[in-house]
C-alpha positions as CSV (number, residue, x, y, z in Angstrom):
1,M,2.0,19.3,-13.9
2,G,1.9,15.2,-13.5
3,M,-1.1,13.3,-13.4
4,V,-2.2,11.2,-10.5
5,V,-4.1,8.2,-10.6
6,A,-5.3,7.3,-6.9
7,V,-6.1,3.7,-6.0
8,D,-7.5,2.5,-2.4
9,G,-8.8,-0.8,-0.6
10,P,-8.2,-2.5,2.0
11,A,-6.0,-5.3,2.8
12,G,-5.0,-7.5,0.2
13,S,-7.0,-6.5,-2.4
14,G,-4.9,-6.5,-5.2
15,K,-4.1,-3.0,-5.3
16,G,-0.3,-3.8,-5.6
17,T,-0.7,-6.8,-8.6
18,I,-3.2,-4.3,-10.2
19,T,-1.6,-1.1,-9.4
20,K,1.3,-2.3,-11.4
21,L,0.3,-3.9,-14.5
22,V,-2.0,-0.8,-15.2
23,A,1.3,1.0,-15.0
24,E,3.6,-0.9,-17.4
25,E,0.6,-0.8,-19.9
26,L,0.1,2.9,-19.5
27,N,3.9,3.8,-18.6
28,L,3.0,5.4,-15.5
29,I,5.0,5.5,-12.4
30,Y,4.0,2.8,-9.6
31,I,4.5,4.6,-6.3
32,D,3.3,1.5,-3.3
33,T,2.4,3.3,0.0
34,G,1.9,0.5,1.7
35,A,5.8,-0.5,1.2
36,L,6.9,2.9,3.0
37,Y,4.7,1.9,6.0
38,R,6.2,-2.1,6.0
39,C,9.7,-0.6,5.7
40,I,9.5,1.9,8.7
41,T,7.6,-1.2,10.5
42,L,10.2,-3.6,10.0
43,Y,12.4,-0.8,11.1
44,M,11.2,-0.4,14.5
45,I,11.0,-4.2,15.2
46,R,14.4,-4.7,14.4
47,N,15.5,-1.5,16.7
48,K,13.0,-2.0,19.6
49,I,11.1,1.6,19.2
50,D,8.6,1.5,21.2
51,L,5.0,2.6,19.7
52,E,5.1,5.9,22.0
53,D,8.6,6.7,22.1
54,T,7.9,10.1,19.8
55,N,11.5,11.7,20.0
56,K,13.1,7.8,19.0
57,I,10.5,7.9,16.1
58,Q,11.1,11.5,14.6
59,K,14.7,10.7,15.0
60,M,13.8,7.4,12.8
61,L,12.1,9.4,10.2
62,K,15.0,11.7,10.0
63,S,17.9,9.2,9.2
64,I,15.8,6.3,7.5
65,N,16.0,5.6,3.5
66,I,13.8,4.1,1.2
67,E,14.0,3.2,-2.4
68,F,12.4,1.0,-4.7
69,K,14.3,-0.2,-7.5
70,K,13.2,-2.2,-10.8
71,E,15.6,-4.9,-11.0
72,E,15.5,-7.8,-13.7
73,N,12.0,-6.9,-14.3
74,S,11.2,-7.2,-10.6
75,D,10.2,-4.8,-8.2
76,K,12.9,-4.1,-5.2
77,V,12.1,-2.3,-1.8
78,Y,15.3,-0.9,-0.1
79,L,15.7,-0.2,3.5
80,N,18.9,1.8,4.3
81,G,21.0,-0.3,1.3
82,E,19.5,-3.4,2.2
83,E,16.7,-5.0,0.1
84,V,13.8,-5.6,1.8
85,S,10.9,-6.8,-0.4
86,T,10.2,-10.3,1.0
87,K,11.5,-9.4,4.6
88,I,8.4,-6.7,5.2
89,R,5.7,-8.8,4.1
90,E,6.7,-11.3,6.9
91,K,4.0,-12.4,9.7
92,E,5.8,-10.1,12.5
93,V,5.5,-7.6,10.1
94,N,1.9,-7.8,9.3
95,E,0.7,-8.0,12.9
96,F,2.5,-4.6,14.1
97,I,2.0,-2.8,10.9
98,P,-1.7,-1.6,12.0
99,H,-0.1,-0.1,15.6
100,V,2.8,2.0,13.0
101,S,0.4,3.2,10.7
102,N,-2.0,5.2,13.8
103,I,1.0,6.6,14.7
104,V,0.3,10.7,13.4
105,V,3.9,11.7,12.8
106,I,4.4,8.9,10.7
107,R,1.5,9.4,8.8
108,E,2.4,13.3,8.4
109,N,5.7,11.9,7.0
110,I,4.7,9.5,4.7
111,T,2.3,11.2,3.0
112,N,4.6,14.4,2.4
113,L,6.9,11.5,0.9
114,S,4.6,10.4,-1.5
115,R,3.5,14.1,-2.5
116,K,7.3,14.7,-3.3
117,M,7.8,11.5,-4.8
118,A,5.0,12.2,-7.5
119,D,5.6,15.8,-8.2
120,G,5.3,16.5,-11.5
121,K,5.2,13.3,-12.9
122,D,2.7,10.7,-14.2
123,V,2.1,8.4,-11.2
124,I,-0.6,6.1,-10.2
125,M,-0.3,4.9,-6.4
126,E,-2.0,2.9,-4.5
127,G,-2.9,2.9,-0.5
128,R,-5.6,3.3,2.2
129,D,-5.7,7.1,1.7
130,I,-4.7,8.4,-1.3
131,G,-8.1,9.9,-2.7
132,T,-9.1,11.1,0.6
133,N,-6.1,12.3,2.3
134,V,-2.6,12.4,0.1
135,F,-4.4,13.5,-3.2
136,P,-7.8,14.5,-2.8
137,N,-7.6,16.2,-5.9
138,A,-6.8,13.1,-7.9
139,K,-7.8,13.0,-11.9
140,I,-9.1,9.6,-11.4
141,K,-9.6,7.8,-8.2
142,I,-10.4,3.7,-7.7
143,Y,-11.7,2.2,-4.9
144,L,-10.5,-1.6,-5.3
145,D,-12.5,-4.0,-2.9
146,A,-13.0,-7.7,-2.2
147,T,-14.4,-10.5,0.3
148,P,-11.9,-10.8,3.3
149,E,-12.1,-14.6,2.4
150,E,-11.1,-14.0,-1.2
151,R,-8.4,-11.3,-0.3
152,A,-6.9,-13.9,2.3
153,K,-7.1,-16.3,-0.4
154,R,-5.4,-14.2,-2.4
155,R,-2.4,-13.5,0.1
156,L,-1.8,-16.6,0.6
157,K,-0.9,-17.2,-2.5
158,Q,1.2,-14.6,-2.9
159,N,2.6,-15.1,0.1
160,E,3.6,-19.1,-1.3
161,E,5.1,-17.7,-4.6
162,K,7.6,-15.5,-2.2
163,G,8.2,-18.4,-0.2
164,I,6.5,-16.6,3.0
165,K,4.8,-19.3,5.4
166,I,1.4,-17.6,6.9
167,S,-2.0,-20.0,7.6
168,Y,-4.8,-18.9,5.8
169,E,-6.6,-18.6,9.0
170,D,-3.7,-16.3,10.3
171,I,-4.0,-14.0,7.1
172,L,-7.8,-14.1,7.3
173,E,-7.9,-13.2,11.1
174,N,-5.1,-10.4,10.1
175,I,-6.9,-9.1,7.1
176,K,-10.2,-8.5,9.4
177,I,-8.2,-6.6,12.3
178,R,-6.6,-4.9,9.7
179,D,-10.0,-3.7,8.2
180,N,-11.1,-2.7,11.3
181,N,-8.0,-0.5,12.2
182,D,-7.8,0.9,8.9
183,K,-11.5,1.9,8.9
184,T,-11.9,3.0,12.6
185,R,-8.7,5.2,13.4
186,K,-8.9,8.7,13.6
187,I,-6.3,10.0,11.3
188,A,-7.0,9.7,7.5
189,P,-9.6,6.0,7.9
190,L,-9.9,3.8,5.0
191,K,-13.1,4.7,3.2
192,Q,-14.4,5.1,-0.7
193,A,-14.0,8.8,-1.8
194,E,-17.3,10.4,-2.8
195,D,-16.1,10.9,-6.3
196,A,-13.9,7.4,-6.8
197,I,-15.3,4.6,-9.2
198,Y,-16.2,1.4,-6.8
199,I,-14.4,-1.8,-8.1
200,D,-15.7,-5.1,-6.4
201,S,-13.0,-7.8,-7.6
202,T,-14.3,-10.8,-5.6
203,N,-15.4,-12.7,-9.3
204,M,-13.2,-11.0,-11.4
205,T,-9.9,-12.3,-12.9
206,I,-6.8,-9.8,-12.9
207,E,-6.4,-9.0,-16.4
208,E,-10.7,-8.1,-16.4
209,V,-9.5,-5.7,-13.2
210,T,-6.8,-4.4,-15.3
211,E,-8.2,-4.1,-18.5
212,K,-11.4,-2.1,-16.5
213,I,-9.1,0.5,-14.5
214,V,-6.8,0.9,-18.3
215,K,-10.4,1.9,-19.8
216,I,-11.4,4.3,-16.9
217,I,-8.3,6.2,-17.3
218,K,-7.9,5.8,-20.9
219,E,-11.5,7.7,-21.0
220,K,-10.6,10.3,-18.5
């Protein structure tokens, strides 16, 4: 039986960056559940699938193929054979994903897929409900947080590095909307698990947060 490290937190809290670094240092398999939702969102946008069209959504979930690959020291995401690592981070996806992530059948599908991906492996998985819903019995749970303003600054920098043009104001507004949607949705809302370790990274460097989480895992 493998070990699961669950890392939860709001949009832009640094979960992806930190989780990757921890995975590399401790030789854990990194699983980004957010990318799964983003791929489904991109597919629905491209194929004009209505949010309330249950039949089309179920057909999509049966046929869609999402893969994570390591290429030239970079993590790539593939949707039905197409590399979409940058496309799933663009503005249209950012604006639509809160609605997609609220669809029960999609959440259930991704929860089951996440569990299968982690079965029997030592993994570190990040998302919104990993420690509360996907793996409530995870041995180690981290809740990573930061102020909305700091998270918007970080996301702006990430986007600029990837050539994605979205203003700071738009990013901050999107983050606040996403926070509200994530925390108030009826199905698996974003919240800190009772046994999760809370880390406020607002005034911490990437290295400091990584070091702290690595220390927590080693001690556990």
